[in-house]
N, C-alpha and C positions, 0 to 999 in steps of 0.2 A: 703685684697681682698674686692672689692666693694660689698656693699649690695644692691641688686636690689629691686625696688618697682614694684610689679606685682599684678594685680587684675583680677578676673574673674567676668564678669557681667552676671547676670541671670534674666530671665523674667518669668520663669514658672517652675513647678515641673519637667517637662519632661527633660529640658536641664540640670537642676541641678543634677537630679538622674543619668544621663549619665556620668557626669564628676567627681563625688564625689571621686572615688578612685584615679584619676589622680591629682586633686587639693590637696588631702591629702598629696601627696609627696611634692608638692610645699610648703604647709603650714608647713611641718616639716623641711624644708631646712633652716638651720641657716643663710644662705647667701641671703635669700629671705624674704623681708617684704611683706607678702601675705595677701590679704583681698578679700572680696566678696562685690560686688555692686549689690543691689537688687531693682527690679522694677517689673512692669507688674502684672500678676495675683497672684504672691506671696503675694501681699499686699492687696488682695481683699477678703472680707469676703465670698462672694458667691462662690469663687473658693477654699475655705477651708483655707485661710490664711497660705499657705504653707511655708512662711518664718520661721515659727516655726520649721519646719524640719531642716532647715539650722542652726538655733540656737541650737537645740538639738545636732546636729553633732559637735558643738563647734567651728565653723569657725568665724573669726572676720568679722562682717558686718560693713563696713566703711561708707556705704551710703544706705539709703532707699528712693526711689523716687516713691510715689504713683501716679497712673495715672487716678484714678477714672474712670475705664473702663466702657464705655457704648457701647456694641457691637451690638446694634440693627440695625445699618446701617454703611456703610463705612465712611460717613461724621464724625460720632462720633469716629470711630477708628482712622481717620486722626487727630482728635483733641487730642487723646491720644498720638499719635506720636509727635505732636507739643509740648505737655507738656514735653515729654521725651527729645526732642531736646533742649528745652530751659533750662531745669533743668540740664541735663548732660553737656551742653555747658558751663554754668556758673561754674559748679563743676570742669570741666577739665581746666578751666581758672586758677583756684587756686591750683589744685592738679594734678601734673604731674606723669606719670608712665613710667617705662622703657618698660613695655609691658602690653597691655590690651588683655585679652583672651575672645573670645565669640564664641558661637556655633550657626550655622545654619541660620535661615531664618525667625525669628519672626519680626513682624512690629516694635515692640519696640526696637529690636536689630538694625534695620535699622537706627533709630533715634540716638541711642548711637554711632553707627559707624560713622555717619556723624559728630557728635560732637567731637569724638576723632580724626578723620582725620583732621578736621579744626583746632584742637588744637595741631596738630603734635605729637600725641601719637601713637606709633607703635601698630598695631593690629595683633594678631595671630588668624586666623579664622579656626574653626573646621567644618568639614562636608561640605566644599565647593564642587562645581562641580556636585552636584546631581541635578536631574531634577524631578519635580512634577507638571505635566501639569495642574492639576485640582485646583491649589490654588495660591494665590498671593505670597505665600512663594517662588514660582519659580523665579520671577524677583528680589525679595528682596535678596535672597541668592546670586545671581550673582552680584548684586550691592555691597553687603558687600565684596565680593571677590575683587572687584576693589579698595576698600578703604583699603585693608589689605596688610601688608608687608610679612606675612608668612602664610602658609597654611598646615594643617594636613588633608589629605583626607582619606576616609574610604575604597576605592578600587582603583585599578590602572586605571580603566576607568575614575573615577572622577578626579584623578591626571592629566590625559591627558587633560580632559576638562578644568581644571583650567589653565593649560599651554596654551590651545587654546584661553582662554580669555585674553591672553597677559601677564601672570605671568611668571617670570623667573624660569626655572626648578630648579635652585639652592635654591629656597625658597619654593618649593612645595614637600611635603613628604607624601607618602602613608604608614600610620602606622596602618591601620585597624580601626574598630569602637570600641570605648570604651564600648558601650552598649553590643556588642556581647561578650566581655570578662567578663563583669559584671555578666553575666548569670552563669559563672563558679565559682563565688565567693559569693554566697548568704550567708549572715550571718543569720542563722536561728533564732538566739537569738533576732534579731531585727524585726522578722516577727510578724505582728499583730495577736493576739490570735484568733480573729474571723476568720481570714484567715486559720490558722492552723486547725480549727475545721471542715472545709469543707471536704467532702469525695472526695479523688482524682479521677479524670476522671469521675466525675458525674455532671460536670457543664461546661458551656460555658462562656468565658469572652468576653464582648462586649466593644470595644473602637472605637467610631465613632465620626467624626468631619465634619464640613461643607466643601463643595467644593465652593471656592470663585471666581473661574474664569470660571466656566461653567454656563450654563443656566438652570440646573436642579433645580427643586423646592424642597427645603429641607424638607418641610412637607410631600411631596410624598415619598421621600427617607426613612424618618423615619417610615412612615406607612408600606412600603414594608418590611422593616427590622423587625419591630415588628410583622407583620403578619407571617413572616417566623419563628421567635423565638417562637411565640405562639404554633406552631406545636412541636418544640423541647421541650418546657416546660412541655409537657405531661410526659416526662421521666427523664428530667434533670433540674438542677437548672440553673438560669441565673444570671451572675454577671455583672452589668453595672458599667463602670468607668466614672467619671466625664469628661466632654468634655473640650476643651481648650477655649481660649478667642477670637477666630475668630468671624468675623461678623455673627450674627444670631445664634451663638452657644447656646444661651439660649433656643431656640426652642427644641434642643436636650435634654438639661438638664431637662427641664420641662416634656418632654415626658417620660424620664427615671424615674423620680421621681413619676409621675402619675402611670406608669406601676407597679412599685415596691409596691406602696401603695395598689394596687388591686390584687397582686399575691403573695401568701405566699412563693413560691419558687424562688422569685427574690430578689436580693440585690443590693444596690447602695453604692458606695464608691466615695466620692468627691476627696479625696486625700489619697494616700498610699505612704509610703517611698519606696525607690527603691527595697529593699530586699523583702518587702511584696508583691509588684506588681510582681516581677519576680517569687517568690514562688507561687503566685496565678496562673500565666500562666503556670508554669512548671507542675502543678498538674491538669490542666484543660484538657478538650477534645481538645480545640483549641481556638485561638483568632479570633473573628469575628469583622470586621469593616474596617476602612481605616487609621489606625494609622501607623506611620513609625515604631513603635515598633514591629508590625507584620512582617515587612520586615527585620529589622536589628537584633532585639533581639530574637524574638520567635524561629527562627531556632536553635539557640544555646541552647535553653531549650528543644529541642527534640519534639517540638509541631508544628502542622500545623497552617496555617493562611488562613482564607477566606478573601481575599482583595476585598472590594466592591467599585465599581465605578472608577472614574478617579483621585481622590485626589493624589494617589501615582503613577499614570501612568508615566512611564519613569524610575523608579528606577530599578537598578540592583537587582535581587532577585534569591534565590535558588529554589530547587525543592519542598520545603515544602509550597510554597505560591500558592494558587489557586485564580486566578483572575476571578471575576464574575461581571455582571452588577447588579445594585441595583434593583433586581426583586425578588419577593417572591419565585417563583419556582426555579430560578437559585441558590438562597441562600440555599434552602432546598436540592437541588441536591448536592451542594458542601458539605453540612453537612453529607449527606448519603455517599458521597465519602470518607470522613474522617473516618467514621466508618470502611470502608474496608481497607483504608491505614494503620490505627492504628493496625489492626489485622495482616497486612502483615509485620509490623515492618521494613519498608524499611529505608535505611540509609539517614539521612537528612544532606544536605550540606549547609553551611552558607558562602557565598562569602565575608562577612564582618569580619570574624574572623581571627585575627593574634595573636599568642601567645605573652604574656607579653605586651599587648598594653599600659596599663596605665604607666608602667615603661618606655616603649619606648617614650611615649609622654613626660614624665618628663625629660628624658635624652636629648631629642631633644630640649626641651624648654630651658634647661640649656645651651646647645650649642648655641642656638639663642641669649640668653642673653649675652654670652661671645663674640659675634660678635660686630664689631663696629656699634653703633647705627646710623641708617640713615633712615628716613621715606621717603626720595625721592626714586623713582623707575622709570625705563623706561619701556615702553611697549615692551614686548618680541614678536618679529615677528617669526612665524613658518618658518623654512627654507624650 
């Protein structure tokens, strides 16, 4: 039986944490030579050097491509993309794969996808078809879709949208979101001891990132959010999560660190492994910010999300997500609403959850590998 060469490429702690249980199945398969290709914020000191998490998990890292990320403006971000394109282009010239797996919509993933497509390496794209109108992830995600041969989507709506983009329905599969299932499999023994020491339902978790396609001023958004959190901090702790590597995200990071240094009941975590983060949110009052984790994962943890601004605008979401403008009073009102909802104990619905998602991803991946390999595809026209 043929031994397939498969790699997962990761650029941040977020996408790696989502897929860990899935790629563990691939890694354990004796008929698959599996490895991880690492780039992006994983290899940056200011983002916590999260490649160490992958190493501790025991995966074979076959390649590391540092990008020396300077996200102060879009020109510098584009330079990082150019570095990724050049490095991965050269690497894929000498190293061929039966399948390259990537998730989502990061700018470094765009560069990797171009390099793989040009080198005729088949791509399996996860989380295609989603929309996020407030960020450049929006057009990057759809562009990666067009360079990919296979697609695992997280809802039926997104599956239909990938097909609408001209992808053959025989290569598009709605298997649910891995992150939604991960919430049901938290390994408590891997949870950070400092996280375990926090009193349940006595703190808010804050995960906030820049909007890169809107005209809003990030400094004003940060101020509105912190002013709202100041009110909440009178009674509860605040847990700030490190932001991503998007343009101007350092403004957010600096604001969080400054706030924590001046408030005894505020904490900052640059990086947490996936079990620690999910445990943290599961025991919180709610997640506040504009992270996709508030839309996809948090409902499976039985917690509410205050989704701020337009970064996630367009995503399918369940009844536990409260959309608000980035306005102090609107955020405070949403927090007050969560107090009431928590006491009512209403049932929370997550449209991204499908049972046995990681196993289904693995089995479908095996099915794809056993198909005749062909990177050529035709545009599928809707009937």
